[in-house]
N, C-alpha and C positions, 0 to 999 in steps of 0.2 A: 504492500501498499505506499503510494507516495503521498508526501502530506500527510499523514493520519490527523494532527491537530487542526489543520483546516476544513476534513472529511466530518470530524467533529464536530465541530459548529457548528456546522452543514445541516449532521445528527439532529440538532440539541436546536435549530430553529424549525425544524422539520417538526419534530416532535411539541414545541409549543405551539403552533399553527394547529396541526391537530389536536390537541387535547382543547384549541380555542373556539376551530369550528365543530367539534362534537361536541363541547360544553353549549352552544350557540343554540347546536339542532335539537339536543333534549332537552334543552331549558326552552326552546321554541321562542328565541329571542325574534329570529329571522321572519317568525307567521307560525300559521298553521302546520301541524306536525307530516298534515297531506300536499302543504304545499313544495313549489318544484326548490324550490332554493333552501328550504332545509332539508329536504330528502339528499340535495346534493352538496350539504356543508359534512350531514350527514355521513355521504357515503366517502369523501373527499377526505374526514377526519378521520376517521376509522381506517379507510389509508394509508393516512401518511401516520398513524398511532401505529400501523404493524410494521411498516420499513421501520418504522425509528427504531422500534423494541429491539428491531434485529441491528440496526446500523451504530446507534449511539454506546453498546457495549466494545464492538468490534473496532471500531475507530479509537475508545477508548483506552484499552488497550493499548493496540499498535500505539498510540502515542503513548503510553505510558514504557509500552518495552526499547521504543524510539528514543525517549526520551534520557532512560537508562543505559544504554548500550552508549550514546552520545558523552553520557558521565564518567566511563569505564566499567559500569555497575555490571559482573555477569557474561566479561568478556572476554575471548578466550584467546584470539587473536583478532591483529588489523594491520594492513597495510595498505601501500599509494599503488595506484594503478598508471601507471603515465603515459601519455597523451597519445601516441605513439602504441601505445599496448590498446588503448582505451576506445581507436578508433580500429584496429583489425577487429576486437573482439562486438564492437557494433554491428560488423560488416558480419562476421557469424551466428549470433545472439539472437537476431531475429529467425533464426531459422532452426539454429540447436533449442534456444530457450522459451520458457515462457513466461521470462522477464526483456522485456522490448525496451532496451536503456536508450538515453539521448544520447543524440552525440551534442558535443560540446566544443562554442568557438574556441574556448581558450585554453593555451597550453599547459595548466598543470595539473588535468589529470583527474582522479575521484579516489575516495577511499572507500574500504572494504572492512565492515568491521563485524567480525564471525563473533557473534553472542554464544550463550548455551543454549540456546534453544531458538534462536530467533537470528538474524544476519542486516544487516544494512548494506545497499549496495548502491554510491550515486544518491544518499540521503532518502531510498527505496525501500521499506521495510518488508519480512518478510518472515510468518511463524513458522521455524522448522521442528514440531514437537514430532519426536519418532512413533508411530503405530505400525500394527503389524500389518491392518490391512488398507488405512489411509492416516494420513500425514508424512512425515518422512520416512520412507520406507529401503531408503541406500545412500549412501556415498561414494565416491571412490575418483581416480582421476579420470579424466577425459581424455581420451583414443584421440588424437586428431586434433587439437582443438589448437588455434592458438589466438594469445596467448594461452600455456595451461592453465587449463580448467578445472576446479572440484566440480561433479556433475551430480548434483543431488536431489534423486527420483521423489517427487511426494505423488501422493496416492487423495485422488476425491472421489469420494461416491459420485456417482451419476444415474440418471435415469434412462433405458433402452428404451426408448421409443419406439419400437418395432415390438416387442415382448412385454414393456411394459414391468420389467424385471429392475433393479439397483446392479451394477458391477462397481468393478476401481474401474477407475478410470485415472493416469499415471502422465504427470509433466513431467521435464527436466526445469531442473533452475541451475545454472554457472553462474559459477563465480571464478571471476576472472583470477590468476596468480600470474603477475610478472616472475621472471629472473629472481629476479632483487628477493623476492618475498617467499621463495619456497619453504624455507624451514617455517615462516610462520603457516603457509596455508599447509604445510602437512602437520602441522600440531593441530591445526583445525578441524582438518580430516578424521586424525585419530580420534578427535571429541565426536565426532558426529557417528563414526563408525562402533564405540562404544557406546554410544545413545541410543543406536541402532539393535546394538547386538542386546544390550540390558532388556528390554522391550519383552515383558511377557501377558498373555492374554489369559482367560479362564484354562486352557488347552495342556498350560504350562503350567500352569499353576497344580493343575490335577496327576497330571505327567510325573510330577515332582514328589508329591503326596498321596498318590492315593484313598489309601485308608481315609484319609479327611475329607477329598469332595465327595467319597462316597457316603459318610455318616453326615456332610452338607447338603447331598442331593435326599434323602432319603429325609433328612428331616424338613427339608421344604416340605417336600412331595406330601408327608404324612399331615403338615401343620396347614398346609392350602387342603387338602380333604377337609379335614377334621372341621376348617369353616366353613367351608361348601356342605357338609352335612350336616353342622350347626344352623344354617341359614335353615336348608330344606326341613327339617325339623322345628322347625321358628315358625315354618311356613304353614307345610300342615298344619301345625298345634296351635293356627290361630290366633299370630302376634301381628300386629297391625304396624303400617309403620315400614320404613323402608330399608331398616335393619337384615330379614330375612334373607332380601332379594340381594340386598348389596353383599351379606356373608356369602350367598351360594355364587352369584354370579363373581365376588372376584376372589373367590377360594378353586373357582374351577378354569379362570383365565392365568391363573396365580401357576394352577401345578400344570395347565396345559406346557405355558412357559420354562416351569424345571421340568419337564417330559423334555421339549426341545431344544434344552440348552447344556442336560445330560448328556441328548443324543449325540451334539455334533461335539463335546470336548469332553468327557468321563473316559476313563483308559477302556474301551469296551472289552479287551481281551486281558484284564488282570481275574476275571473268575476262572477264565482256560488254564492261565499260565499258573494260578493257586491250584488248580484242580490236578493240573498233571506234576506237581509235586506231589507224588506219595512216593509215603516212607518203604524205604525197601525192606522185603523181608530180611531177614536174620538165618 
């Protein structure tokens, strides 16, 4: 994100405008509820509130992260890219990278600040949170880039229009590293590789402690089934209100979710492995 502080200001203006329009609509200050002006104000105000609910926290976190990097907090390495290297990087990055760099008329070059979970390239801020399927998936030296570049693969969940399913779309972010900054670049690369290697999901935790994983699975499944049974019992015993339905539906949905997560992540070979370890006859 380039200039997150400015985008935060725009998001706050949208938030205030949306709140004002929505208040004018529900208070009928612009006319009756059925009037076109009131309805338009309500729709526009509600849309602005929804959009700002996303952009305000995102731009706020980006502005805070940028300020921390510029102050030297959470910085792993930093280096300068000269004008000639930056010109070559701009020529190639428009094809290789998700980042579309700006060409500069001055001869000062730009600065790259590599943080623990973010990076600043020519004052453009990027989050690099490691993950299994989304976020930073990999980091390595690029093969045929000039200047040398750290290639960060970033995964984003996107919807496939033809099938309606969701898949991980991968893009690349290239961090230019001139020959004079190879040591700093290598230090940043090693940090990002360790961060990616250290990511664990539910499957990793289950494989490391299978007995604990199975205990948690059966405990959550039993609790959800008990809640569902309690809701059904209250319903058939004549209890009024939303509590019986809430317990029954909530317990059922939780049980289904636990079964799905268990099927995907639990080590299904544990029982077979334990059954194969039969004590030898003496």
